C-alpha positions as CSV (number, residue, x, y, z in Angstrom):
1,M,114.8,87.2,47.3
2,T,112.2,86.2,49.9
3,T,110.3,89.1,51.5
4,L,108.0,89.3,54.5
5,D,105.1,90.4,52.3
6,S,105.6,87.3,50.1
7,L,105.4,85.1,53.2
8,R,102.4,86.8,54.6
9,A,100.5,86.2,51.3
10,S,98.3,83.2,50.5
11,P,99.8,81.1,49.1
12,N,103.0,81.6,51.0
13,A,106.0,82.1,48.7
14,L,108.0,79.3,50.4
15,A,105.2,76.7,50.8
16,E,105.8,75.2,47.3
17,H,109.2,74.0,48.6
18,Y,107.6,71.9,51.4
19,A,105.2,69.8,49.3
20,R,106.1,66.6,51.2
21,F,105.0,68.1,54.5
22,R,101.9,69.6,52.8
23,V,102.4,72.9,54.6
24,A,99.9,74.7,52.3
25,D,97.2,72.3,53.2
26,R,97.7,71.8,56.9
27,L,97.9,74.2,59.9
28,L,101.3,73.1,61.2
29,L,101.8,75.2,64.3
30,T,104.3,72.6,65.6
31,G,107.2,74.9,64.8
32,H,108.4,75.0,68.4
33,S,108.9,71.3,68.5
34,H,109.4,70.4,64.9
35,Q,109.3,72.6,61.8
36,A,108.7,71.0,58.4
37,W,111.7,70.1,56.2
38,P,112.1,71.5,52.7
39,D,111.8,68.9,49.9
40,L,115.5,69.2,49.3
41,A,116.1,67.4,52.6
42,L,115.2,64.1,50.8
43,A,117.9,64.8,48.2
44,G,120.4,65.1,51.0
45,Q,119.4,61.6,52.3
46,V,119.7,60.2,48.7
47,D,123.2,61.8,48.5
48,A,124.2,59.9,51.6
49,V,123.2,56.6,50.1
50,T,124.8,57.4,46.8
51,D,128.1,58.2,48.4
52,A,128.1,55.1,50.5
53,A,127.3,52.9,47.5
54,E,129.9,54.5,45.2
55,A,132.7,55.1,47.7
56,V,132.0,52.3,50.2
57,D,134.6,52.7,53.1
58,R,136.0,55.8,51.5
59,K,132.7,57.5,52.1
60,W,134.0,59.0,55.3
61,E,136.1,61.7,53.5
62,L,132.9,62.7,51.8
63,A,130.8,62.6,55.0
64,F,133.4,64.7,56.9
65,A,132.9,67.4,54.2
66,K,129.2,67.5,55.0
67,A,130.1,67.7,58.7
68,D,132.3,70.7,57.9
69,R,129.4,72.3,56.1
70,L,127.2,71.9,59.2
71,R,130.0,73.4,61.4
72,A,130.2,76.4,59.0
73,G,126.4,76.8,59.3
74,Y,126.6,76.9,63.1
75,R,129.5,79.3,63.1
76,A,127.5,81.7,60.9
77,L,124.4,81.4,63.2
78,L,126.6,82.1,66.2
79,D,128.4,85.0,64.5
80,D,131.6,83.2,65.5
81,P,133.6,82.5,62.3
82,D,136.6,80.9,64.1
83,A,134.7,78.8,66.6
84,D,135.7,75.2,67.3
85,I,132.5,73.1,66.9
86,A,131.9,69.6,68.1
87,L,129.0,67.6,66.6
88,A,126.9,64.8,67.9
89,P,123.4,63.3,67.3
90,S,122.0,64.9,70.4
91,T,122.7,67.7,72.8
92,H,122.6,65.1,75.6
93,D,125.7,63.4,74.1
94,L,127.5,66.7,74.1
95,V,126.4,67.8,77.6
96,V,127.5,64.5,79.1
97,R,130.9,64.9,77.5
98,F,131.1,68.4,78.8
99,L,130.1,67.4,82.3
100,S,132.7,64.6,82.2
101,A,135.4,67.2,81.6
102,L,134.6,69.1,84.8
103,D,136.5,68.5,88.1
104,L,133.5,67.6,90.1
105,R,135.6,66.2,92.9
106,R,137.2,69.6,93.6
107,R,134.2,71.7,92.6
108,P,131.1,69.6,93.3
109,R,128.5,72.3,92.6
110,L,126.4,73.0,89.5
111,V,124.1,75.9,89.1
112,T,121.1,76.0,86.8
113,S,117.5,77.2,86.5
114,D,114.2,75.3,87.1
115,G,113.1,76.1,83.5
116,E,115.6,74.1,81.6
117,F,114.8,71.5,78.9
118,H,114.7,67.9,79.9
119,T,118.2,67.2,78.6
120,L,119.6,69.3,81.5
121,R,116.8,68.8,83.9
122,R,116.9,65.0,84.0
123,Q,120.7,64.6,83.8
124,L,121.4,67.1,86.6
125,A,118.7,65.6,88.8
126,R,120.4,62.2,88.4
127,L,123.8,63.7,89.3
128,A,122.2,65.2,92.4
129,E,121.2,61.7,93.5
130,E,124.9,60.8,93.4
131,G,125.9,63.6,95.6
132,V,126.7,66.5,93.2
133,E,125.2,69.7,94.6
134,V,122.8,71.1,92.1
135,V,121.4,74.6,92.8
136,R,118.2,75.4,90.9
137,V,117.3,79.1,90.6
138,A,113.7,80.1,89.7
139,A,113.6,80.8,85.9
140,S,111.0,83.5,86.4
141,P,111.3,86.4,86.2
142,A,113.5,85.9,83.1
143,D,114.6,89.5,83.1
144,T,116.7,89.0,86.2
145,L,117.6,85.3,85.8
146,A,121.2,85.9,84.6
147,E,121.9,88.1,87.6
148,R,120.3,85.7,90.1
149,L,122.4,82.8,88.7
150,A,125.5,85.0,88.9
151,A,124.8,85.5,92.6
152,Q,125.0,81.8,93.2
153,V,128.4,81.3,91.6
154,D,131.3,80.7,94.0
155,D,134.7,79.0,94.0
156,R,133.0,75.6,94.5
157,T,131.0,76.0,91.3
158,A,132.1,73.8,88.4
159,A,129.6,75.2,85.9
160,V,126.4,77.1,85.3
161,L,124.0,75.7,82.8
162,V,121.2,77.9,81.4
163,S,119.2,78.5,78.3
164,S,119.2,81.7,76.2
165,V,115.5,81.2,75.5
166,L,113.4,79.3,78.0
167,F,111.7,76.3,76.2
168,G,108.5,76.4,78.3
169,T,107.6,80.1,78.2
170,S,109.6,81.4,75.1
171,R,111.1,84.2,77.3
172,I,114.6,85.4,76.2
173,V,117.1,85.4,79.0
174,P,118.9,88.8,78.8
175,N,122.3,89.9,80.2
176,L,124.1,86.6,79.9
177,R,127.3,88.7,79.7
178,V,126.9,89.3,83.5
179,L,126.7,85.6,84.1
180,A,129.7,84.9,81.9
181,D,131.8,87.5,83.8
182,A,130.8,86.0,87.1
183,C,131.9,82.5,86.0
184,A,135.2,83.8,84.6
185,R,136.0,85.5,87.9
186,V,136.0,82.2,89.8
187,G,137.1,79.9,87.1
188,A,133.6,78.2,86.6
189,E,132.4,77.1,83.2
190,L,129.2,78.5,81.6
191,L,127.1,76.3,79.3
192,V,124.4,78.1,77.3
193,D,121.7,76.1,75.7
194,A,120.8,78.0,72.5
195,Y,118.5,75.4,71.0
196,H,115.4,77.5,71.2
197,A,117.2,80.7,69.9
198,L,118.9,79.6,66.7
199,G,116.6,80.3,63.7
200,V,114.3,82.8,65.6
201,V,116.5,84.9,67.8
202,P,119.8,86.1,66.4
203,T,122.8,85.1,68.5
204,S,126.3,86.7,68.5
205,V,129.0,85.2,70.7
206,R,131.0,88.4,70.5
207,D,128.3,91.0,71.0
208,Q,126.7,89.1,73.9
209,G,130.0,88.7,75.7
210,L,130.0,84.9,75.5
211,T,133.5,84.2,74.1
212,S,134.3,82.2,77.2
213,A,131.1,80.2,77.2
214,W,130.2,76.8,75.9
215,I,127.1,76.9,73.6
216,T,125.1,73.9,72.6
217,G,122.0,73.5,70.4
218,G,120.7,71.8,67.3
219,G,118.7,72.0,64.1
220,Y,115.7,69.9,64.9
221,K,113.4,72.8,65.7
222,Y,113.6,76.1,63.9
223,L,116.4,75.3,61.5
224,Q,114.5,72.5,59.7
225,L,117.6,70.2,59.8
226,G,115.9,67.3,61.3
227,E,117.3,64.9,64.0
228,G,121.0,64.2,64.5
229,N,122.4,67.6,63.9
230,C,123.5,69.0,67.3
231,F,126.6,71.0,68.2
232,L,128.8,72.2,71.1
233,R,130.7,75.4,70.6
234,L,134.0,75.3,72.5
235,P,135.6,78.3,74.2
236,P,139.3,79.0,73.6
237,H,140.3,77.4,76.9
238,A,138.6,74.1,76.0
239,A,142.0,72.8,74.9
240,T,142.9,72.3,78.6
241,L,140.0,70.0,79.4
242,R,140.0,66.2,79.0
243,P,136.5,64.7,78.9
244,V,136.2,61.4,80.6
245,V,133.4,60.3,78.2
246,T,135.3,60.1,75.0
247,G,135.0,58.2,71.7
248,W,137.8,57.0,69.4
249,F,137.0,59.7,66.9
250,A,138.6,62.1,69.4
251,E,141.9,60.4,68.7
252,F,142.1,61.6,65.1
253,E,145.1,63.9,64.5
254,D,146.2,63.3,68.1
255,L,150.0,63.7,68.3
256,A,150.6,63.8,72.0
257,A,149.2,60.5,73.3
258,E,152.3,58.3,72.9
259,A,154.7,60.9,74.3
260,S,152.7,61.5,77.5
261,G,151.4,58.0,78.1
262,L,147.9,59.5,78.7
263,V,144.8,59.2,76.6
264,G,145.2,61.9,74.0
265,Y,142.8,64.2,72.3
266,A,142.5,65.7,68.8
267,P,142.6,69.5,68.6
268,G,139.6,71.7,68.2
269,G,136.1,70.4,68.3
270,D,137.2,66.9,67.8
271,R,138.4,66.9,71.4
272,F,134.7,66.3,72.3
273,A,134.0,63.9,69.4
274,G,132.3,60.5,69.9
275,S,132.7,57.5,67.6
276,T,131.2,56.0,64.4
277,Y,127.9,57.7,63.6
278,D,125.3,57.8,60.9
279,P,126.3,60.7,58.6
280,T,122.9,60.9,56.8
281,S,121.7,63.7,59.0
282,H,124.7,65.8,58.0
283,Y,123.9,65.3,54.3
284,R,120.4,66.4,54.9
285,A,121.5,69.4,56.9
286,A,124.0,70.5,54.2
287,R,121.1,70.6,51.7
288,V,118.8,72.6,54.0
289,L,121.5,75.1,54.9
290,D,122.2,75.7,51.2
291,F,118.4,76.1,50.7
292,F,118.2,78.7,53.5
293,A,121.1,80.6,51.9
294,E,119.4,80.5,48.5
295,Q,116.2,81.8,49.9
296,G,117.8,84.6,51.9
297,L,116.6,83.1,55.2
298,T,119.3,84.9,57.3
299,P,119.1,85.1,61.1
300,A,118.0,88.8,60.9
301,F,115.2,88.0,58.4
302,L,114.0,84.9,60.2
303,R,113.7,87.1,63.3
304,E,111.6,89.6,61.4
305,V,109.3,86.8,60.2
306,S,109.1,85.3,63.6
307,L,108.2,88.5,65.4
308,H,105.5,89.3,62.8
309,Q,104.0,85.8,63.1
310,T,104.1,85.5,66.9
311,T,102.8,89.1,67.3
312,L,99.9,88.3,64.9
313,L,99.1,85.2,66.9
314,A,99.2,87.1,70.2
315,D,96.9,89.9,68.8
316,R,94.4,87.4,67.5
317,F,94.4,85.6,70.8
318,D,93.8,88.8,72.7
319,A,90.9,89.5,70.5
320,L,89.2,86.3,71.7
321,D,88.9,87.9,75.1
322,A,89.2,84.4,76.7
323,P,88.6,83.9,80.4
324,P,92.1,84.1,82.0
325,D,91.3,81.2,84.4
326,V,90.8,79.1,81.3
327,I,93.7,80.3,79.1
328,T,95.9,83.4,79.1
329,R,99.3,84.6,78.1
330,D,102.2,86.5,79.6
331,R,101.8,90.2,78.8
332,S,104.5,91.5,81.1
333,A,107.0,92.2,78.3
334,P,106.9,93.2,74.6
335,R,107.0,90.5,71.9
336,T,110.7,91.3,71.3
337,S,111.4,89.7,74.7
338,Y,110.2,86.3,73.4
339,G,111.5,83.6,71.1
340,G,109.8,81.8,68.3
341,F,106.5,80.6,69.7
342,L,103.4,81.9,71.6
343,A,103.0,80.2,75.0
344,L,99.4,80.1,76.3
345,R,99.0,79.1,79.9
346,S,96.0,76.9,80.6
347,P,95.1,74.2,83.2
348,V,93.7,72.1,80.2
349,A,96.6,72.8,77.8
350,G,96.9,69.1,76.8
351,E,93.2,68.7,76.2
352,L,93.2,71.8,74.1
353,Q,96.1,70.5,72.0
354,R,94.2,67.2,71.4
355,K,91.0,69.0,70.4
356,L,92.8,71.4,68.1
357,A,94.5,68.4,66.4
358,E,91.1,66.9,65.8
359,R,90.2,70.1,64.0
360,G,93.3,70.1,61.9
361,V,95.4,72.5,64.0
362,L,98.6,70.9,65.1
363,T,100.3,72.5,68.1
364,D,102.5,71.5,71.0
365,S,102.0,71.4,74.7
366,R,104.0,70.8,77.8
367,G,102.4,70.8,81.2
368,E,100.3,73.9,81.6
369,Y,101.5,75.6,78.4
370,L,99.8,75.3,75.0
371,R,102.4,76.5,72.4
372,F,101.7,77.8,68.9
373,G,104.9,77.6,66.9
374,P,104.7,79.4,63.5
375,A,107.2,78.9,60.7
376,P,108.2,80.9,57.6
377,Y,106.2,78.7,55.2
378,L,102.8,79.7,56.9
379,S,100.7,82.5,55.6
380,D,98.9,85.1,57.7
381,Q,95.6,83.5,56.7
382,Q,96.7,80.2,58.1
383,L,97.7,81.8,61.4
384,D,94.3,83.6,61.6
385,Q,92.5,80.3,61.0
386,A,94.4,78.5,63.7
387,I,93.5,81.1,66.4
388,A,89.9,81.2,65.1
389,T,89.8,77.4,65.7
390,L,91.0,77.9,69.2
391,G,88.3,80.5,69.7
392,S,85.6,78.1,68.6
393,L,86.8,75.5,71.2
394,L,86.9,78.1,74.0
């Protein structure tokens, strides 16, 4: 079984399983935007081609089994074994279907934060141009965000849309239960974007009081599933909603359409299904999920690894004693209040990212934030080297 000490060592105990991404030979601190895939991911893609060649049009029965494996993986990550899960290539697809199920004529108000990922930021901004009232609450301070969002919820609010970990700063948004309760009192929906939590911050629908919430996310970042593996967790009352944006896969197993004369919907997560898709990503995801299980990469252990790595990066950065007007980090909370990357604030973040890449340290930046995203396949020595390189630039 994989241990933290075996991952801290050089060579890292997992690195041999990521030969194609050459994680042992490169300083891949891109984990916040894209972790490497284990070599078994390729076998999943070959599986998809093999099934298509052998079964031809009957491949869909085999492909749906891979989709079910992916759903099971997300249920485990959400600690919600009975959840209805809809799948789609992107969270945008799922968010649009969710929004199309809301009664925006009667409740034309959406509440969100100003720290949301571009999937929400852009789409909500476009809806605002068409007359939907979009209320944006300051994401900072994160410690009070849930309460401040809750204060904006009224009987004109159709939904609140917020992240459980802020993608720009890595801050965890606590007390989402308070927000869920506020939404439930007035009949508003709550959509939680957990993309930047799964794989680095354990999530429990029940323990966090989110049984009535919609939860979306995907496996492109910390779960190493690659593109095309996004999900929407449906709350129990989702069976009463009828998304306007709907694909023909949502007709499967529908028994009510002819009797009512209305467009019908399949039960469960398929209510929010789209249409014909490329199942290759699900084959890849199934292999990677099995790999995680074999290596003991559970949510609790991944959190332990992540906290060790981000704390090490933060400590090494502090030791540089860099001028705060050039680069600094948020020290207002302990590392346990952050997700899976170290966010460094700098007016030249993009320039630093480019110069680090020239020196073999691949990071990620957005706006004024330079982000170091470690991953379980990196050793402590590699993390030390990455920060030392930043120090030489500074």
